[in-house]
N, C-alpha and C positions, 0 to 999 in steps of 0.2 A: 452925517456923523462918521460914516465909513472913512472919509478922508482924515478925520481927526484921530481915528483909531489906528490908521496905517503905521505911524511911528511905533506904536505899542507892539504890533505883531511883527514888524520888521526887526525890532530889537530882539524879540524872541527867536525869530527865524535865523538870526546871525549866530545863535548859540548852536554849537555842533551836536548837542544832545537833543535838539528839537527835531522830531520826526515829521511833523506836519502841523498846519494851522487851518482850522475851519472857521468860517464866519456864518453865523446863524442869525437871521433877521426875523423880528416879530411880524406876523402877517395879520393879526387881529388885535383890537384894543386890549383885551384881557387874555392874551395867549398863555395857556398853561405850560406850553412846551418851553418857553423862555422865562418862566416865572415872572411875567409882566415886563421884563427888560426889553428894550428896543433892539439891542444887539448882544449876542454872545460870541466871545472869541474862545474857541476850544483849542488848546495847545497840548499836543501829545509829546512827551519826552521819554527817552529810554533810560534815564538815570534811576537807579534803585536805592541810592543813598540819600535821597531827599524825601520830604513828605509826599505821600502818594497823591494828595490833592492840595492845590493852592488856589485860592480864589481872591480876586480883587475887584472892587466895584468902582465905576467911573460915572461922572455926570458931565453933560455938556448942554448948556442952555436948558431946554425942557426935556431932554432925552437922557436915558441912562443905559449903561452897558456893563457887562460882567466878563471878566477874564477868568477862565478855568484852565489851570495847568494840571494835567493828569499824567501819571506815569503809565507806560505800556502795561506794566504788571497789574495796576489797578483797573485799567480799561478792560483787560482780558478777564479779570475777576467779575466785573460788572456784566460783561457780555455772557459769561458762563452762568452766573447765578441769577441774572435778571433782576438784580436789586436796584438798578438805576436805568429804567427803561427809556428815560429821556435821552440818554446818551446814544441809544440806537437811533432815535429820531434825529438827533443832531448829526450823526454820521451819515445817515441816509440823505438828509435834506440840506445839510450845510454846504456852503460853497468853499471849495479849496482855494486858499489864498497863498499857501506855501506847502510844497510837498517834496520832501527830500527822498530822492531815489524812488519815486512813485509809491511811497509808503501808504499814503491815504487812498490812492487809486486802487492799490492792491487790496487794502482793507475793505473798501466799498465792494469790490468785486467778490471777495471772499464772503462777505455778509449776504450778498445777493444769491450766491451759489449755495451758501449754508452747508458746508461739508457734512457728510453723513456721520462721521465720528463725533463732531461737535453736537449734532442733533441727539445722538445716543446719550451723551452725558446730560444734556439739558433735559431730555425726557425723563431720565432717572431721577434727577433732582426734583422736577415738577411732580412726578408720580409719588415720591416720598412725601412731599408737602401735602399732596392731595390725600394720601392715606392718613397722615397726622390729623389734618383738619376734619376729615370725615369721621374718624373714630372718636375724636374728642367731641364732635357735635353729637354723635350717636349717644355717647355716655351722658352728656348734658340733657339730651332729650329724654332718656330713660329716667333721669333724676327729676324730670318735670321742670327743668330750667329752659323754657321755650325760647326766650329772646336770646339767651347766650348760645343755645344750640343753633338758632337761626343765623347768628353772626358767623359762627364757624362754618356752617354749610354754604353761606354766600361765598366765603373764602375758598371752600373746597371746590365749588363750581368754577370759580375764577381759575384755580389751578388746572381743573379739568379742561377748561377752555384753552388755556395756554398750551396744555399738552396736545390738544387737537391741532392747534396752529403749527406747533413744532412738527407734529407727525406729518402734516401736509407739506413740510419743507420751507416754512416761513418763520421769520423771527416774530415773536409776540411783540406788538407795539403798544403804545400807551392806550390806544383805542381798541383794545383786544376784542371787545364784544362786537364791534363793527366788522372785524375780521371773521369772527366766529359765525356771525349772521350769514355770511356768504359761504363758508366752507364747512360749518358744523351745525346745520339748522336744528338737529335733534337736541344738542346741548343748549343752543340759544332758546329754544322753546321751553326747555326745563327751567332755565333762568327766568324767563317771563312768567312761568307758572308760580315760581317761588316769590317773585317780587311784586307782581301785579294782580295775582288772584285775590278774589274777594272772600275766599274761605278763611277760616281761622288759621293762625300760625301753626297750630298743632296739626291741622288737616293738611296744610301745605307741606309740612315736614314729613308727614307720614307718606305722602305720595312721592316726595323726592327720594326718601330712603329706599322705597320700593324700586324706583327706576334706576337710581344711582348704583345700587348693588350690581345690576346688570352691566351698566356702562363701565364701571371700574373693573369688573371681572373680564370684560372683553378687551381691556387695555392692559391687563396684567403682564402678558408676555412681552409686549412692546415696551411698557414702562419700566419693567424690571430687567430688561435685556442687558443693561450696562453692568449692574451689580452681579447678575448671574454669570456674565462673561468673566468678570474678575475672580469671583469665587471658584469658577470652573478651571482657572489657570492651573490650579494645583491637582486637578484630577480627583483621586480618592483621598488626597490629603486634606486636612481640615484647618480652619482658621480660628484664632481666638478673636473675641470681639475687639480687643484693643488693636490687633493687627489690621482689622477691617476699618476701624474708626480712624486710624492714622495713615491709611493708604493714601498715596499722593492724589488720587482722583476721588475716592470716597470721602475724603476729608471735607469736601464741599457739601456733603449731605447734612453735616452737622448733627444735631440731636434727632433729626428725623430719620437717621439711619437705623436707630434701634427699633422703632416701631415698624419700619419697612421690613426689617429682617423677621420680626415676629409675624407680620402679615404673610410673608412668603413661607414661613414654617407652617402656618395654619392652612395655606393653600397647597402644601405638599411639594413645594419647589425647593426648599432648603431643609436639610436634615440636621438634627441636633446630635452631636457626639458627646457622650459623657465619659469623663476620665476621673479616676479616683484621686482624692486629695488625702492629706494626712488625717483629716477629721473623719470620724465615723459617719457613714451614710451621706457625706458631703462630696459633691462632684464638681469638677470643672466643666464648664459648658463650652463646646466648640461647634463650628458650623462648616458644612460642606454641601455641595449640590446633592440633592436627593438621588439615590442610585437609579430610580426609575425615570428620571428626567433625560 
C-alpha cells in the first residue's frame, strides 16, 4: 500500500509549507499506536492560519490508512503537555519519507537529547497534575468515596511515573509503566500494590497515601523548579494570580496552577502578600518567593 500512498505524500511534499512527512506502519494486528490502521502518514506544516489538525482516511483493497496533517504549533503543544503521546511514538519510530532542510532529523535528535529546559517545563506540568489528582483523591478518601478516590490515585501515580521518566531524561511513552519498571522500581512497586493487592481498597489507599506523601515531598524541589524560577524573576516583587495564570509558560498549567501554588504556600516555598482594598478588612492576595528560600 505504500506505493499507493506515495502520490498522496508527494503532493503534500510539494507544498512549501510542508516541513516533513513520516510514514508509520502497523506492526501487530491490533496495534494501538496506529489506532488499528495499517499505515499513518504524519505531515507537519508550518502554517498557523490553517486548522491545527486535519485528518483524512483512505482504503485500498483490505487495508486502510490515515493522513494526519499537523501544524508545528500544535505538535509543540502536544510535546509539551503530553496530551497526545502517540505523536511521540510516531516521531520516534516513523520512517522519514520527506524532510525539508533536515527538519525531522533535527526534531528526532532534539527529542532524543531532550533539552534540560524542556524537561523543566514538562516536570512542572506533571507535578501540578500530580498534586491536583493526589489532593482530590485524598479529599474523596476522607469523605468515604473509596472507588472515586482510587480512580484519582491511579491517575496521580501515573503522573508520578511520568515525572520520574522525565527526571531521568526520557520522554514518557505510551507504555510508561514499562519505562518506570526499569528506571523507577519504587514507584512501579507502589503501583502494583495499589492495583494487584488482595487487601481492601481502603487498606490499599491508606498504604499508598502514607508512602506517596514521602515520594511527593522528595520531588517537590525538582517538580516546582520551573514555577519557582519564574516567580523568582521579580526578586522581592510580587505577582498577582492573573499575572501568573496568563504567563506565556505557566499558561500551560491550566487550572492545576492554582492548587500547585496553594501546595507550595503550605510547604513554605511561596509567600502570600496581602494588600488593602477599598473594602473593610478585604485584601488583595499576591505571591512571591518566600524570603527564606
